[in-house]
C-alpha positions as CSV (number, residue, x, y, z in Angstrom):
1,M,106.6,77.1,111.4
2,K,109.8,75.6,110.4
3,D,108.7,75.2,107.2
4,L,106.1,76.9,104.7
5,S,105.4,74.7,101.8
6,G,102.1,72.7,101.3
7,K,100.7,75.2,104.2
8,V,97.8,77.2,103.6
9,A,98.0,81.3,104.4
10,V,95.0,83.7,104.6
11,I,95.7,87.2,103.4
12,T,93.7,89.9,103.6
13,G,93.8,93.4,101.9
14,A,95.6,90.8,99.6
15,A,94.7,92.6,96.1
16,S,98.0,95.4,96.7
17,G,100.5,96.6,98.3
18,I,101.9,94.9,101.5
19,G,99.1,92.1,101.2
20,L,100.0,91.5,97.4
21,A,103.6,91.3,97.9
22,M,103.2,88.6,101.0
23,A,100.9,86.5,98.6
24,N,103.4,86.5,96.2
25,R,106.8,85.9,98.8
26,F,104.6,82.5,100.5
27,A,103.5,81.4,96.9
28,A,107.5,81.2,96.2
29,E,107.4,79.2,99.4
30,G,104.9,76.6,97.8
31,M,102.0,77.7,100.0
32,K,98.6,77.6,99.4
33,L,96.8,81.0,99.6
34,V,93.2,82.5,100.6
35,L,93.3,85.5,99.3
36,A,90.7,88.0,100.4
37,D,90.1,92.0,99.6
38,I,87.0,94.3,99.5
39,E,87.6,95.1,96.1
40,A,86.9,92.5,93.3
41,P,88.5,93.7,90.2
42,A,91.7,94.7,92.0
43,L,91.8,91.2,93.4
44,E,91.2,89.4,90.4
45,S,93.8,91.5,88.8
46,A,96.4,90.6,91.6
47,V,95.8,87.1,91.4
48,A,96.5,87.1,87.5
49,G,100.1,87.9,88.5
50,L,100.8,84.9,90.8
51,P,103.6,82.8,90.2
52,A,102.6,79.7,87.6
53,G,101.3,76.9,89.2
54,T,100.2,78.7,92.8
55,Q,97.0,77.2,94.4
56,F,94.5,79.7,95.4
57,V,91.2,80.6,96.1
58,T,90.0,84.4,96.6
59,S,87.0,85.7,98.7
60,V,85.8,89.5,98.3
61,C,85.4,90.6,102.2
62,D,84.9,93.6,104.0
63,V,86.9,92.4,107.3
64,S,84.9,94.9,109.6
65,K,82.0,92.4,109.3
66,V,82.1,89.5,111.4
67,E,80.1,87.7,108.9
68,Q,82.3,87.9,106.5
69,V,85.4,87.3,108.0
70,D,83.7,84.1,109.4
71,A,82.8,83.4,105.7
72,L,86.3,83.9,104.9
73,R,87.5,81.1,107.6
74,D,85.0,78.5,106.1
75,K,86.3,79.2,102.5
76,A,89.4,78.9,103.7
77,L,88.5,75.5,105.1
78,D,86.3,74.0,102.7
79,A,89.2,74.9,100.0
80,F,92.1,73.2,101.4
81,G,91.0,71.4,104.7
82,S,93.5,73.5,107.6
83,V,94.8,77.1,107.7
84,H,98.3,77.7,109.3
85,L,99.0,81.2,108.4
86,V,96.6,84.6,109.0
87,C,98.1,87.8,108.0
88,N,95.4,90.4,109.5
89,N,96.8,92.4,106.7
90,A,93.9,94.9,105.5
91,G,94.2,98.4,106.3
92,V,92.9,102.1,105.8
93,G,94.1,105.4,106.4
94,S,92.2,108.7,107.2
95,G,93.9,111.8,108.2
96,G,93.1,115.4,109.7
97,P,92.6,117.4,112.9
98,M,91.2,115.4,115.9
99,E,87.9,118.4,115.9
100,S,87.3,118.2,111.9
101,L,86.7,113.8,112.5
102,D,83.4,112.9,112.3
103,L,81.8,109.4,113.3
104,N,82.3,107.9,109.9
105,D,86.0,108.1,109.9
106,W,86.4,106.5,113.5
107,E,83.8,104.1,112.4
108,W,85.6,103.3,109.2
109,V,89.4,103.7,110.4
110,L,88.5,101.5,113.0
111,G,86.3,98.9,111.7
112,V,88.9,98.0,109.2
113,N,91.9,98.5,111.2
114,L,91.1,97.4,114.5
115,W,87.8,95.0,114.5
116,G,89.1,93.5,111.2
117,V,92.0,92.1,113.5
118,I,90.0,91.2,116.3
119,H,87.7,89.3,113.8
120,G,90.5,87.6,112.3
121,V,91.9,86.5,115.7
122,R,88.6,85.4,117.0
123,A,88.0,83.3,113.6
124,F,91.1,81.6,113.4
125,L,92.8,81.4,116.3
126,P,90.8,78.5,117.8
127,L,91.5,76.6,114.5
128,L,95.0,77.1,114.8
129,I,95.7,76.2,118.6
130,E,93.5,72.8,118.4
131,Q,95.8,71.9,115.4
132,G,98.6,72.6,117.3
133,E,100.5,74.5,114.6
134,G,100.1,77.7,113.0
135,H,101.0,81.8,113.6
136,I,99.3,85.0,112.9
137,V,100.6,88.2,111.5
138,N,98.7,91.4,112.5
139,T,99.4,94.5,110.4
140,A,100.3,97.5,112.6
141,S,102.4,100.6,112.1
142,V,104.8,102.6,113.7
143,A,101.8,104.7,114.3
144,G,101.1,102.0,117.1
145,L,104.4,102.5,118.6
146,F,104.4,106.4,118.4
147,A,102.0,109.1,117.5
148,A,101.7,111.4,115.2
149,P,99.8,114.6,114.5
150,Y,96.8,114.6,112.1
151,M,96.2,110.9,112.6
152,G,94.1,110.4,115.2
153,A,91.8,107.7,114.1
154,Y,94.2,105.9,112.8
155,N,96.9,105.9,115.2
156,V,94.4,104.8,117.9
157,S,93.5,102.1,115.1
158,K,97.3,100.7,115.2
159,Y,98.3,101.3,119.4
160,G,95.0,98.6,119.6
161,V,96.6,96.2,117.1
162,V,100.1,96.3,119.2
163,A,97.9,96.0,122.6
164,L,96.1,93.1,120.8
165,S,99.0,91.2,119.8
166,E,100.9,91.7,122.8
167,T,98.4,90.1,124.9
168,L,97.7,87.1,122.5
169,S,101.6,86.7,122.7
170,N,101.8,86.5,126.4
171,E,98.7,84.0,126.5
172,L,99.9,81.7,123.6
173,A,103.5,82.0,126.1
174,L,101.4,81.1,129.3
175,T,100.0,78.4,127.7
176,Q,102.8,76.7,125.9
177,S,101.2,76.7,122.6
178,P,103.2,75.9,119.6
179,V,101.5,79.0,117.9
180,G,103.1,82.1,116.7
181,V,102.2,85.3,116.7
182,S,103.9,88.5,114.8
183,V,103.0,92.6,114.8
184,L,104.2,94.1,111.5
185,C,105.2,97.8,112.4
186,P,106.0,99.1,109.1
187,S,106.8,103.0,108.3
188,W,106.3,104.5,105.1
189,V,105.7,101.7,102.3
190,K,104.5,101.8,98.5
191,T,101.2,100.9,99.0
192,N,97.8,102.4,97.7
193,I,96.6,103.7,101.5
194,A,96.6,107.1,100.0
195,T,93.6,106.7,98.1
196,A,92.3,104.4,100.9
197,T,89.3,107.0,101.0
198,R,88.0,105.6,98.1
199,N,86.4,102.7,99.9
200,R,85.3,105.1,102.8
201,P,81.4,104.3,103.6
202,G,79.5,107.9,102.5
203,G,82.3,108.7,100.0
204,A,85.5,110.3,100.7
205,P,85.9,113.3,103.1
206,V,85.8,116.4,101.5
207,D,89.8,117.0,102.3
208,A,90.5,113.5,100.7
209,D,92.5,115.1,97.8
210,A,94.7,117.5,100.0
211,I,95.4,114.6,102.8
212,S,95.9,112.2,99.9
213,E,98.4,114.7,98.1
214,V,100.3,114.6,101.6
215,I,100.5,111.3,102.7
216,G,101.5,110.4,98.8
217,T,104.5,112.3,98.9
218,F,105.6,110.3,101.9
219,I,104.8,106.9,100.4
220,E,106.8,107.8,97.1
221,K,109.9,107.6,99.1
222,G,108.7,104.2,101.1
223,I,110.2,100.9,100.4
224,D,109.2,98.1,97.9
225,P,106.3,96.0,99.9
226,A,108.5,92.8,98.6
227,G,111.0,94.2,101.4
228,V,108.8,93.8,104.0
229,A,107.0,90.8,102.6
230,D,110.6,88.7,103.2
231,L,111.0,90.4,106.7
232,V,107.4,88.6,107.3
233,A,108.2,85.2,106.3
234,E,111.4,85.3,108.2
235,A,109.6,86.6,111.1
236,V,107.2,83.4,110.5
237,L,109.8,81.1,110.2
238,A,111.8,82.4,113.3
239,K,109.0,82.9,115.2
240,Q,109.3,86.3,115.9
241,F,107.2,88.9,117.3
242,W,108.0,92.2,116.4
243,I,108.7,93.0,112.7
244,I,109.9,96.3,112.4
245,T,110.7,97.5,108.5
246,H,112.9,100.5,109.3
247,E,116.3,101.8,110.6
248,D,115.1,104.6,112.4
249,T,112.0,103.3,114.1
250,P,113.8,102.0,117.3
251,A,115.3,105.5,117.7
252,A,111.8,107.0,117.5
253,V,110.5,104.1,120.2
254,T,113.5,105.3,122.5
255,M,112.3,108.7,122.4
256,R,108.7,108.1,123.1
257,T,109.7,105.3,126.0
258,N,112.2,108.1,127.5
259,S,109.3,110.6,127.9
260,I,107.1,108.4,129.1
261,L,110.2,107.8,132.4
262,E,110.7,111.2,132.5
263,R,107.4,112.1,132.4
264,T,107.6,114.7,129.7
265,D,105.3,115.9,126.8
266,P,105.2,113.0,124.1
267,P,108.1,114.1,121.8
268,L,106.8,115.0,117.9
269,L,107.8,112.1,115.9
270,M,107.2,112.5,111.7
271,H,108.4,109.7,110.2
């Protein structure tokens, strides 16, 4: 898309972090917003801070549930008649040694981070293709480009988002579709993901506080979500696929790629 003003953006995970930063950035571009999040109070607080005059609707949505994502699509169409930009951004984090992860960990992380993106693409892509205009931004992570230890479920979910996005990009190119797709691969950003287990079905795991403390030390040194939102807006306007937020990411990807080409063990990359 070459112009965002007057267009409609759907953003999941919009109540905080990167999602809220994107909401504010797109509002500044004059876009109409459909903002979704699983936490109603946080969503209500978030929209209170949007620029004056922003047209928006909100939806409490668990993106791991297909019927709720379909309802989000329908609400967007009922409110504004069309959708132009879809940011499948909702995400959660969980960590720990692979042997300690139970099915709840896997199902929750994959349900939100991967199935949430799958549901978003399935629900909105046909609309964008039919109208001959639009863009999808899928939030992955540097964890979708190389796999750090103690982040098994998270890594798997983000690798899946990257693979889904690459596949979609290739399919759109083969059909010469004007619809664009980007995959966002941030490293550490100042968000609330360290405390994401507050929304884990069945409650937080017993080691949640320790994991949160470790992750929190990295997040405190992270970049501002507003800078990430600026990169997303630029990528949408330029129809750019890869959105990389940190200057050290390419070097880490090169190390991993070289290990594949040289048939050596995966490098221990901690970002």
